[in-house]
C-alpha positions in Angstrom: 0.0 0.0 0.0 1.4 3.4 -1.0 1.2 6.6 1.0 -1.9 7.8 -0.8 -3.8 4.6 -0.3 -2.8 4.5 3.3 -4.0 8.1 3.8 -7.3 7.4 2.2 -7.8 4.4 4.4 -7.0 6.5 7.5 -9.5 9.2 6.5 -12.1 6.6 6.8 -11.1 5.2 10.1 -10.0 8.4 11.9 -13.4 8.9 13.6 -12.4 6.3 16.3 -9.6 8.8 17.4 -12.2 11.5 17.6 -14.4 9.3 19.8 -11.6 8.7 22.3 -10.6 12.3 22.3 -14.2 13.0 23.2 -14.1 10.3 26.0 -11.1 12.1 27.6 -13.5 15.0 28.2 -15.6 13.0 30.8 -13.3 13.7 33.8 -13.1 17.3 32.7 -16.9 17.6 32.6 -17.0 17.1 36.4 -15.1 20.4 36.7 -18.1 22.1 35.0 -20.4 21.1 37.9 -18.6 22.6 40.8 -21.8 24.7 41.5 -23.3 21.3 42.5 -20.3 20.3 44.5 -20.0 23.6 46.5 -23.0 23.6 48.7 -22.4 20.0 49.9 -18.6 20.7 50.4 -19.5 23.9 52.4 -22.0 21.9 54.6 -19.9 18.7 55.0 -16.6 20.5 55.6 -18.1 23.5 57.5 -16.5 25.9 55.1 -17.8 29.5 54.2 -18.7 30.4 50.6 -15.4 32.1 49.6 -13.2 29.1 51.1 -15.2 26.6 49.1 -15.5 28.8 46.0 -11.7 29.3 45.9 -11.2 25.6 44.9 -12.7 26.1 41.4 -10.7 29.2 40.2 -7.5 27.6 41.5 -8.3 24.5 39.6 -8.9 26.6 36.4 -5.5 28.2 36.9 -3.8 24.8 37.2 -5.9 23.5 34.2 -4.3 26.3 32.1 -0.8 25.4 33.5 -1.5 21.8 32.7 -2.4 22.8 29.1 1.1 24.4 28.7 2.8 21.4 30.3 0.8 19.2 27.9 2.1 21.1 24.8 5.6 20.4 25.9 4.9 16.8 26.7 3.3 16.3 23.2 6.7 17.3 21.7 8.5 14.5 23.6 6.0 11.7 24.1 3.3 9.8 22.3 -0.3 10.8 23.1 -1.0 7.7 25.1 1.9 8.5 27.5 0.6 12.1 28.0 -3.0 10.8 28.7 -1.6 8.3 31.2 0.3 10.9 33.1 -2.9 13.0 33.2 -4.9 10.2 34.3 -2.7 9.3 37.3 -2.6 13.0 38.4 -6.4 13.3 38.2 -7.0 10.0 40.0 -4.4 10.6 42.8 -5.5 14.2 43.2 -9.2 13.3 43.8 -8.4 10.3 46.0 -6.0 12.4 48.2 -8.6 15.2 48.4 -11.1 12.6 49.8 -9.0 12.7 53.0 -8.9 16.4 53.5 -9.3 17.4 57.2 -12.1 20.1 57.9 -9.5 22.3 59.4 -7.2 22.2 56.3 -8.9 23.5 53.2 -5.3 24.2 51.9 -4.8 20.5 51.6 -8.0 20.3 49.4 -6.6 23.1 47.2 -3.3 21.2 46.7 -4.8 17.8 46.0 -8.0 18.6 44.1 -7.4 22.0 42.6 -3.7 21.8 41.9 -2.9 18.1 41.3 -6.3 17.2 39.7 -6.5 20.5 37.9 -3.1 20.0 36.2 -4.3 16.6 35.1 -7.4 18.0 33.6 -5.3 20.6 31.6 -2.9 18.0 30.3 -5.6 15.6 29.2 -7.8 18.4 27.7 -5.1 19.9 25.7 -3.8 16.6 24.4 -7.4 15.7 23.2 -7.9 19.1 21.5 -4.5 19.0 19.8 -4.9 15.5 18.6 -8.4 16.0 17.1 -7.1 19.1 15.1 -4.3 16.9 13.7 -6.6 14.1 12.6 -9.2 16.5 11.3 -7.1 19.3 9.8 -9.6 19.7 7.1 -12.6 19.9 9.6 -11.0 21.7 12.5 -14.2 23.6 13.8 -16.2 20.3 13.5 -13.7 18.2 15.3 -13.2 20.7 18.1 -16.9 21.1 18.6 -17.5 17.4 18.8 -14.7 16.7 21.3 -15.6 19.6 23.7 -19.3 18.9 23.3 -18.7 15.7 25.1 -17.6 17.8 28.0 -21.0 19.3 28.4 -22.8 16.0 27.9 -20.6 14.5 30.6 -21.5 17.3 33.0 -25.2 16.7 32.3 -25.0 13.0 33.0 -22.8 13.3 36.0 -24.7 16.1 37.7 -27.4 13.7 39.3 -24.6 11.2 40.0 -22.7 13.9 42.0 -25.8 15.0 43.8 -26.7 11.4 44.7 -23.1 10.6 45.9 -22.9 13.6 48.2 -26.2 13.0 49.7 -25.9 9.3 50.2 -22.0 8.6 50.5 -20.6 11.8 51.9 -17.4 13.7 51.1 -14.7 11.0 51.3 -16.5 8.3 49.2 -17.6 10.8 46.6 -14.0 12.0 45.8 -12.6 8.5 45.8 -15.3 7.5 43.2 -14.3 10.5 41.1 -10.6 9.6 41.3 -11.3 6.0 40.2 -13.5 7.1 37.3 -11.0 9.7 36.0 -8.0 7.1 36.1 -10.1 4.5 34.4 -11.4 6.7 31.6 -7.7 7.8 30.7 -6.2 4.3 30.8 -9.0 3.1 28.4 -8.3 6.1 26.1 -4.6 5.6 26.1 -4.9 2.0 24.7 -6.3 3.6 21.4 -5.2 7.1 20.6 -2.1 8.0 18.7 -0.8 10.7 16.4 -1.5 10.6 12.6 1.6 9.4 10.6 3.8 11.8 8.8 2.4 12.8 5.5 -1.2 12.2 6.5 -2.5 15.6 5.1 -4.3 14.7 2.0 -7.8 15.4 0.7 -7.4 19.1 1.4 -10.8 20.6 1.6 -12.1 24.2 2.2 -9.3 26.2 3.8 -7.3 23.3 5.0 -4.7 23.6 2.1 -4.0 27.3 3.2 -3.7 26.3 6.8 -1.4 23.3 6.2 0.8 25.3 3.7 0.9 28.5 5.8 3.7 29.3 8.2 3.7 27.0 11.3 4.3 29.4 14.1 6.5 28.1 17.0 5.3 29.2 20.6 8.1 31.7 20.9 7.1 33.2 17.6 3.4 33.8 18.4 4.4 35.8 21.4 6.0 38.4 19.1 2.7 38.9 17.1 0.2 41.6 18.2 -2.5 39.2 17.3 -1.6 36.9 20.3 -2.4 39.7 22.8 -5.7 40.4 21.3 -6.6 36.6 21.4 -5.4 36.6 25.0 -7.7 39.4 25.9 -10.6 37.8 23.9 -10.1 34.6 25.9 -10.1 36.5 29.2 -13.4 38.1 28.4 -14.8 34.8 27.1 -14.2 33.0 30.4 -14.5 35.4 33.3 -18.3 35.7 33.3 -18.6 31.9 33.8 -16.0 31.8 36.4 -17.5 34.6 38.4 -21.0 33.0 38.3 -20.4 29.2 38.1 -19.3 28.6 41.7 -22.2 30.6 43.3 -25.1 30.3 40.8 -26.7 27.6 42.9 -26.4 29.8 46.0 -27.8 32.7 44.0 -30.8 30.5 43.0 -31.3 29.4 46.6 -31.3 33.1 47.6 -34.1 33.6 45.0 -36.2 30.9 46.5 -35.5 28.2 44.0 -35.6 24.6 45.3 -32.4 22.4 45.3 -34.1 19.8 43.3 -34.9 22.3 40.6 -31.4 23.6 40.7 -30.0 20.2 40.1 -32.2 19.8 37.1 -31.2 23.3 36.0 -27.5 22.2 36.1 -28.3 19.4 33.8 -30.1 21.9 31.4 -27.1 24.2 31.6 -24.8 21.3 30.8 -26.9 20.5 27.7 -26.7 24.2 26.8 -22.9 24.0 27.2 -22.7 21.1 24.7 -25.1 22.8 22.3 -23.0 26.0 22.4 -19.9 23.9 21.5 -21.6 22.3 18.5 -23.5 25.4 17.2 -20.6 27.8 17.6 -18.0 25.5 16.0 -20.4 24.9 13.0 -21.3 28.6 12.8 -17.7 29.6 12.9 -17.0 27.5 9.8 -19.8 29.3 8.0 -19.7 33.0 9.1 -16.1 33.2 10.5 -14.7 32.9 14.0 -14.6 36.6 14.8 -18.4 37.1 14.1 -19.2 34.0 16.0 -17.4 35.1 19.2 -18.9 38.6 18.8 -22.3 37.1 18.9 -21.5 35.1 22.0 -20.2 38.1 23.9 -23.5 39.8 23.3 -25.5 37.0 24.4 -23.5 36.3 27.6 -23.8 40.0 28.5 -27.6 39.9 28.3 -27.7 36.6 30.2 -25.6 38.0 33.1 -27.8 41.0 33.4 -30.9 38.6 33.3 -29.4 36.5 36.2 -29.1 39.7 38.3 -32.5 41.3 37.6 -34.9 38.5 36.8 -36.7 36.8 39.7 -36.9 33.0 40.8 -36.4 30.1 38.4 -35.4 32.5 35.5 -31.9 32.0 36.8 -31.9 28.6 35.1 -32.4 29.7 31.5 -30.0 32.7 32.1 -27.3 30.5 33.5 -27.9 28.1 30.6 -27.2 30.8 28.3 -24.0 31.7 30.1 -22.9 28.0 29.7 -24.0 28.0 26.0 -21.7 30.9 25.3 -18.8 29.6 27.4 -19.0 26.3 25.7 -19.1 28.1 22.3 -16.0 30.1 23.2 -14.0 27.0 24.0 -15.0 25.3 20.8 -14.1 28.2 18.7 -10.7 29.3 20.1 -8.8 26.1 19.1 -9.8 26.7 15.5 -8.9 30.3 15.7 -5.5 29.5 17.0 -4.8 27.1 14.1 -6.3 29.4 11.6 -3.7 32.0 12.5 -0.7 29.9 13.6 -0.9 26.5 12.0 -1.5 23.0 13.2 2.1 21.8 13.9 2.5 23.4 17.3 -1.3 23.6 18.0 -1.0 22.1 21.5 1.5 24.6 23.0 0.2 27.6 21.0 -3.4 27.1 22.2 -2.1 26.5 25.7 -0.4 30.0 25.7 -3.7 31.6 24.6 -5.4 29.7 27.3 -3.4 31.7 29.9 -6.1 34.2 29.4 -8.4 31.7 31.0 -6.1 31.4 33.9 -5.9 35.2 34.3 -9.7 35.3 34.1 -9.8 32.8 37.0 -7.6 34.9 39.2 -9.7 37.9 38.3 -12.8 36.1 39.3 -11.2 35.5 42.8 -10.5 39.1 43.1 -14.2 40.0 42.2 -15.4 37.5 44.8 -13.2 39.1 47.5 -14.2 42.6 46.7 -17.9 41.7 46.7 -17.6 39.7 50.0 -15.7 42.5 51.7 -18.3 45.0 50.6 -21.0 42.7 51.9 -22.9 42.9 48.5 -25.5 40.3 47.6 -24.3 37.3 45.5 -26.4 38.1 42.5 -24.6 41.5 42.1 -21.5 39.6 41.0 -23.4 39.3 37.6 -22.8 43.0 36.9 -19.0 42.9 36.4 -19.6 39.6 34.4 -21.7 41.6 32.0 -19.4 44.5 31.8 -16.4 42.5 30.9 -18.4 40.8 28.1 -18.9 44.1 26.6 -15.1 44.6 26.6 -15.0 41.2 24.7 -17.0 42.8 21.9 -14.4 45.6 21.7 -11.5 43.2 21.6 -13.1 40.9 19.1 -13.5 43.9 16.8 -9.8 44.7 17.3 -9.0 41.1 16.4 -10.7 41.6 13.1 -8.6 44.7 12.3 -5.4 42.9 13.3 -6.1 40.0 11.0 -6.6 42.6 8.2 -3.2 44.0 8.8 -1.6 40.6 8.8 -3.2 39.7 5.5 -2.2 43.0 4.0 1.4 42.3 4.8 1.3 39.0 3.1 
């Protein structure tokens, strides 16, 4: 079999790698439902809202760091090795977190937020980069499918998490998550691998331009003005979700919404998260990435204001829109990265842009501290979330002008 025949055969069988890249999103989907975890963690560990809330943004910061580490690991090791490393970290982090003393929240931050968070980032980045390599001609589609599984996993695991905490308690719950995370990554590692050299055939749509364009190394993208615009866009894309996700259940309870309904609401929001990833990735292939993210910023701004002003159970559709947009952003940015910087160093390049996500996580902690010190209601945290989304509109328009300059130079 010559190279062309081999590549044609691989084009028909490559979907199995996409399936397992999606499977790797199941552990990461658990990170999306911290809003369900938090009330139970507060009750069972006797922690206040800010002590419990801090676990999530710290995990997000480590998720970003893990993504950068993943990009470096991918340059040295096969995907299965990277995935196994991530699985061990996620499993060990959760199991160790299960034995956190009530008086030592710092131990929980180190085990769950830091160790497990790093594992999430390593696994996520590997899955995204691998899907872009196998589906260089359908980058938006592949990215959307992979990250959509994350939202589906969050939906399925929401009632599981609720049942575990109510019936089994803190320790058993986190041991279960650790075992699940390790098992998923071990199974996936048995299958996934990089495409062989010379796989890029059947160039369709804009894939020929992307594959033949300059393949930017990580150090090179830091010298381009476009990188910093993308960084700011990522910051604005994520911070609204990070401000609201840890406390939205508590906001709902403050509005008189029953916990059972809020659990259902989390499932609905998880579906919206997946839908956003599929819709945005598909839309970005049709109308362009910039216009897609522009629309998402406008929607998320309106949804945050709705969470603040609208009463009662209206918090569920509003939070679902926030999740829809967050999912849409995360499905679109990997394709934006490869559009501008090529696919060869996609893992590390996207991880650098994801630093904007980590900065957003730190900023959400600052917002929480300011509002707590000022003794302001939890629902007022939606105001800065909406304002920063407006800034996202501005930065996305700047992104458009920067690309124009880049093309003009060429």
